[in-house]
C-alpha positions in Angstrom: -43.8 53.0 -82.9 -43.5 56.3 -81.0 -41.2 59.3 -81.7 -38.3 58.7 -79.3 -36.2 61.8 -78.5 -32.7 61.2 -79.6 -30.3 62.5 -77.0 -27.3 62.6 -79.3 -29.1 64.9 -81.6 -29.6 67.5 -78.9 -26.0 67.0 -77.7 -24.8 67.6 -81.2 -26.9 70.8 -81.5 -25.4 72.0 -78.2 -21.9 71.4 -79.5 -22.7 73.2 -82.7 -24.2 76.3 -81.1 -21.2 76.6 -78.8 -19.0 76.6 -81.9 -21.0 79.3 -83.5 -21.0 81.5 -80.4 -17.2 81.0 -80.1 -16.8 82.1 -83.7 -19.0 85.2 -83.4 -17.3 86.3 -80.2 -13.8 86.4 -81.7 -15.2 87.7 -85.0 -16.7 90.7 -83.3 -14.1 91.3 -80.6 -12.7 94.9 -81.2 -9.1 94.4 -80.1 -7.5 92.7 -83.0 -4.6 91.0 -81.2 -2.7 88.3 -83.1 -4.1 85.4 -81.1 -7.7 86.9 -81.3 -7.3 87.0 -85.1 -6.0 83.4 -85.2 -9.0 82.3 -83.1 -11.3 84.2 -85.4 -10.0 82.3 -88.3 -10.2 78.9 -86.5 -13.7 79.9 -85.2 -14.8 80.7 -88.8 -14.1 77.1 -89.9 -15.8 75.7 -86.8 -18.8 78.1 -87.2 -19.3 77.3 -90.9 -19.2 73.5 -90.1 -21.6 74.0 -87.2 -24.1 75.7 -89.4 -24.0 72.8 -91.9 -24.7 70.4 -89.0 -27.8 72.4 -88.1 -29.2 71.9 -91.6 -28.4 68.2 -91.5 -30.2 68.0 -88.1 -33.2 69.9 -89.5 -33.6 67.4 -92.3 -32.9 64.5 -90.0 -35.6 65.5 -87.5 -38.2 66.1 -90.3 -37.8 62.7 -92.0 -37.2 60.7 -88.8 -40.6 61.9 -87.4 -42.4 61.4 -90.7 -40.9 58.0 -91.3 -41.8 56.7 -87.8 -45.4 58.0 -88.3 -45.6 56.1 -91.6 -44.3 52.9 -90.0 -46.8 53.3 -87.2 -49.7 53.6 -89.7 -48.3 50.7 -91.8 -47.8 52.9 -94.9 -45.5 51.9 -97.7 -44.1 55.4 -98.1 -43.9 58.6 -96.2 -47.0 60.8 -96.6 -48.7 63.4 -94.5 -51.1 66.3 -94.6 -48.4 68.8 -95.8 -50.6 71.8 -95.2 -51.1 71.0 -91.5 -47.4 70.0 -91.3 -46.3 73.4 -92.6 -48.6 75.3 -90.3 -47.2 73.5 -87.3 -43.7 74.3 -88.4 -44.5 77.9 -89.0 -46.2 78.1 -85.6 -43.0 76.8 -84.0 -40.7 79.2 -85.9 -42.4 82.6 -86.1 -43.3 83.4 -82.5 -39.7 82.9 -81.5 -38.5 84.9 -84.5 -40.8 87.8 -83.9 -39.7 87.9 -80.2 -36.0 87.9 -81.4 -36.7 90.9 -83.6 -38.4 92.7 -80.7 -35.7 91.9 -78.2 -33.0 93.0 -80.6 -34.7 96.4 -81.3 -35.1 96.9 -77.6 -31.5 96.1 -76.9 -30.4 98.7 -79.5 -32.8 101.2 -77.9 -31.4 100.7 -74.4 -27.8 101.5 -75.6 -29.1 104.3 -77.9 -27.7 102.8 -81.1 -29.7 104.1 -84.0 -30.8 101.7 -86.7 -32.6 102.3 -90.0 -36.1 101.0 -89.6 -39.4 101.0 -91.6 -37.9 100.5 -95.0 -38.3 97.6 -97.5 -35.5 95.6 -95.9 -37.1 96.0 -92.5 -40.4 94.7 -93.9 -38.6 91.7 -95.5 -36.9 91.0 -92.2 -40.2 91.0 -90.3 -41.7 88.6 -92.8 -38.7 86.4 -92.6 -37.5 86.8 -96.2 -34.5 89.1 -95.8 -31.5 86.6 -95.8 -28.2 88.3 -95.0 -29.6 91.7 -95.9 -31.2 91.8 -92.5 -27.8 92.5 -91.0 -28.8 96.0 -90.1 -31.0 94.5 -87.4 -29.5 91.1 -86.6 -27.2 89.2 -88.9 -28.2 86.0 -87.3 -31.7 86.2 -88.7 -30.5 85.0 -92.1 -30.7 81.5 -90.6 -34.5 81.8 -90.2 -34.9 82.8 -93.8 -33.0 79.7 -95.1 -34.6 77.3 -92.7 -38.0 78.7 -93.7 -37.1 78.0 -97.3 -36.1 74.4 -96.3 -39.5 73.8 -94.7 -41.3 75.2 -97.7 -39.6 73.0 -100.2 -39.7 69.8 -98.1 -43.1 68.6 -99.5 -41.8 69.2 -103.0 -38.6 67.1 -102.3 -40.7 64.2 -101.0 -43.1 64.5 -104.0 -40.3 64.6 -106.6 -38.4 61.7 -105.0 -41.5 59.7 -104.1 -40.2 59.6 -100.5 -37.3 57.4 -101.5 -34.2 58.3 -99.4 -31.6 57.5 -102.1 -33.3 59.8 -104.6 -33.6 62.5 -102.0 -29.9 62.4 -101.3 -29.0 62.4 -105.1 -31.3 65.3 -105.7 -29.7 67.3 -102.8 -26.2 66.6 -104.2 -27.1 67.6 -107.7 -28.8 70.9 -106.7 -26.0 71.6 -104.2 -23.3 71.2 -106.8 -25.2 73.3 -109.3 -25.5 76.1 -106.8 -21.7 76.0 -106.2 -21.1 76.0 -110.0 -23.1 79.2 -110.4 -20.5 80.9 -108.2 -17.9 80.1 -110.8 -19.7 82.2 -113.4 -19.6 85.5 -111.5 -16.6 87.5 -110.2 -15.3 86.5 -106.8 -15.4 90.1 -105.6 -19.1 90.6 -106.5 -21.9 90.5 -104.0 -23.7 88.1 -106.2 -20.9 85.5 -105.7 -21.4 85.6 -101.9 -25.2 85.7 -102.2 -25.1 82.4 -104.1 -22.4 80.9 -101.8 -24.2 81.3 -98.5 -26.7 83.1 -96.3 -29.4 83.9 -98.8 -31.0 80.7 -100.1 -31.4 77.1 -99.3 -29.4 76.1 -102.4 -26.3 76.8 -100.4 -27.3 74.2 -97.9 -29.6 71.9 -99.9 -27.1 69.0 -99.9 -26.7 69.1 -96.1 -30.5 69.3 -95.7 -31.2 66.4 -98.0 -28.4 64.4 -96.3 -30.4 64.9 -93.1 -33.6 63.8 -94.8 -31.9 60.7 -96.1 -30.3 59.7 -92.8 -33.5 60.4 -90.9 -35.3 57.8 -92.9 -32.5 55.3 -92.7 -32.2 55.8 -88.9 -36.0 55.3 -88.4 -35.7 51.8 -90.1 -32.5 50.6 -88.3 -32.3 52.9 -85.2 -28.7 53.5 -86.3 -26.7 54.6 -89.3 -25.8 51.7 -91.6 -22.3 50.4 -92.1 -22.3 51.2 -95.8 -23.1 54.9 -95.0 -20.3 55.1 -92.4 -17.8 53.6 -94.8 -18.8 55.8 -97.7 -18.7 58.9 -95.4 -15.2 58.1 -94.1 -13.9 57.3 -97.6 -15.3 60.6 -98.9 -13.7 62.5 -96.0 -10.3 60.9 -96.5 -10.3 61.7 -100.3 -11.4 65.3 -99.6 -8.6 65.7 -97.0 -6.1 64.7 -99.6 -7.4 67.1 -102.1 -7.6 69.8 -99.4 -3.9 69.2 -98.5 -2.9 69.4 -102.2 -4.5 72.8 -102.4 -2.7 74.0 -99.3 0.7 72.7 -100.7 0.1 74.4 -104.0 -1.2 77.6 -102.3 -4.4 77.4 -104.2 -7.1 79.7 -102.8 -9.5 77.6 -100.7 -13.1 78.6 -99.8 -14.8 76.1 -97.5 -18.3 76.9 -98.8 -17.2 76.4 -102.4 -17.6 72.6 -102.0 -15.7 71.3 -99.0 -18.8 72.0 -96.9 -20.6 69.3 -98.9 -17.9 66.6 -98.5 -16.8 67.4 -94.9 -20.3 67.7 -93.3 -21.3 64.0 -93.5 -18.1 63.1 -91.6 -18.6 65.8 -88.9 -22.2 64.6 -88.4 -21.1 61.0 -88.2 -18.3 61.8 -85.7 -20.8 63.7 -83.5 -23.2 60.7 -83.6 -20.6 58.1 -82.8 -18.9 60.3 -80.2 -22.0 61.2 -78.2 -23.3 57.6 -78.5 -20.0 56.5 -77.0 -20.0 59.1 -74.2 -23.5 58.1 -73.1 -21.9 55.0 -71.6 -20.3 57.4 -69.1 -23.5 59.2 -68.1 -22.7 59.0 -64.4 -19.2 60.4 -64.8 -20.1 63.0 -67.4 -23.6 63.7 -66.1 -23.2 67.5 -65.7 -21.3 68.0 -68.9 -23.8 66.1 -70.9 -26.7 67.9 -69.2 -25.0 71.2 -70.1 -24.7 70.3 -73.8 -28.2 68.9 -73.8 -29.7 72.0 -72.3 -28.1 74.5 -74.7 -28.9 72.1 -77.6 -32.5 72.1 -76.6 -32.6 75.9 -76.9 -30.1 76.2 -79.7 -32.6 77.8 -82.1 -33.3 80.6 -79.6 -29.6 81.1 -78.9 -28.8 81.3 -82.6 -31.4 84.0 -83.2 -30.4 86.4 -80.4 -26.8 86.0 -79.4 -25.1 88.1 -82.0 -26.6 91.5 -81.1 -25.2 91.1 -77.6 -21.7 90.9 -79.1 -22.4 93.9 -81.4 -23.6 96.0 -78.6 -21.7 95.1 -75.5 -18.3 93.9 -76.7 -17.2 97.4 -77.9 -18.6 98.9 -74.7 -16.8 96.4 -72.4 -13.4 96.8 -74.1 -13.7 100.6 -74.3 -14.3 100.9 -70.6 -11.6 98.6 -69.3 -8.3 100.5 -69.2 -6.2 97.4 -68.5 -3.7 95.3 -70.4 -5.2 94.0 -73.7 -4.8 90.2 -73.1 -6.3 90.5 -69.6 -9.2 92.5 -71.1 -10.0 89.7 -73.5 -10.3 87.2 -70.6 -12.5 89.5 -68.6 -14.6 90.3 -71.6 -15.2 86.5 -72.2 -16.3 86.1 -68.6 -18.7 89.0 -68.7 -20.0 87.9 -72.1 -20.8 84.4 -70.7 -22.7 85.8 -67.8 -24.6 88.3 -69.9 -25.4 85.8 -72.6 -26.7 83.3 -69.9 -29.0 85.9 -68.4 -30.0 87.2 -71.8 -30.9 83.8 -73.1 -32.7 82.8 -69.9 -34.8 86.0 -70.1 -35.6 85.3 -73.8 -36.7 81.7 -73.2 -38.9 82.8 -70.3 -40.5 85.5 -72.5 -40.9 82.9 -75.3 -42.8 80.5 -73.0 -45.0 83.4 -71.8 -45.7 84.5 -75.4 -46.7 80.9 -76.5 -49.0 80.6 -73.5 -50.7 83.9 -74.5 -51.0 82.8 -78.1 -52.5 79.4 -77.0 -55.0 81.2 -74.7 -56.1 83.6 -77.5 -56.4 80.8 -80.1 -58.6 78.8 -77.7 -60.9 81.8 -77.2 -61.3 82.2 -81.0 -61.9 78.5 -81.5 
């Protein structure tokens, strides 16, 4: 049994990264018009949900590949050379990450924006351990830190759970809930609260990650998600929506990351799976749209790492130098940002391919 590329996974990643770019554009747009603020709030919900989906996909891709390999070798449980597995993952992550840091610093240098370099935070950032404290370079780099933690604990998860999908899911739920409960023990206004809630450690996303590990194993066996999982996911979503509505009616403060991320994410992932599987029936009619989502999904990791500095640097410059009506300025800024982001990402991908070729050539010489 070979590792088949699942198109709907790449399409889902494409949709997710578009949601994140949408959120970050309106979050960073300088003119705080009423409708811009409204789209910022809507985008925040979309963005947070999209990040959760990325962690589900990360777990799904890991366990799906490992499970198919185990089936091919007629193994009763998932096992692998974890040291080699980790090295391969790090080899895929770090070159792109280092290039993202370099391009970001170059971008700041071009526009003469000073940044505080060569301190302890900068060192942590270069090593990939800074979390959200790397915001002085590129706030998007927190994702690398957390996904790195996810890869590092994957062998431990499989060892503790003996590669059994149900145990993996239960472990993820327990640790995820525990992480949320820690937030209740510290003041809402404190930095520690937000450090535990998101952006600094895998505990904030462990349930989503383990859900992906669980579904990856299930999918490898059935080449689909089981009916029982679909029913449970929909039931959980309906119950959560009722609770969410009650909070809104009673004007209770709601923070998505305080627990609704855990219960809403399975439904969002399931909806993406069913939706894109259905749309694939119309490949001829939707050929170019699906290709677009597939292409940006294929390079979603690269887009995630580098898109935010473009908004930090150029959005203020664009708006400041367009003495026209504010609403028209937003529309023009969107158009310019799309063009610049396309060129920016294309250049980055080309440089990444070149960098990997150089690394491969050098490694062959040493071997």
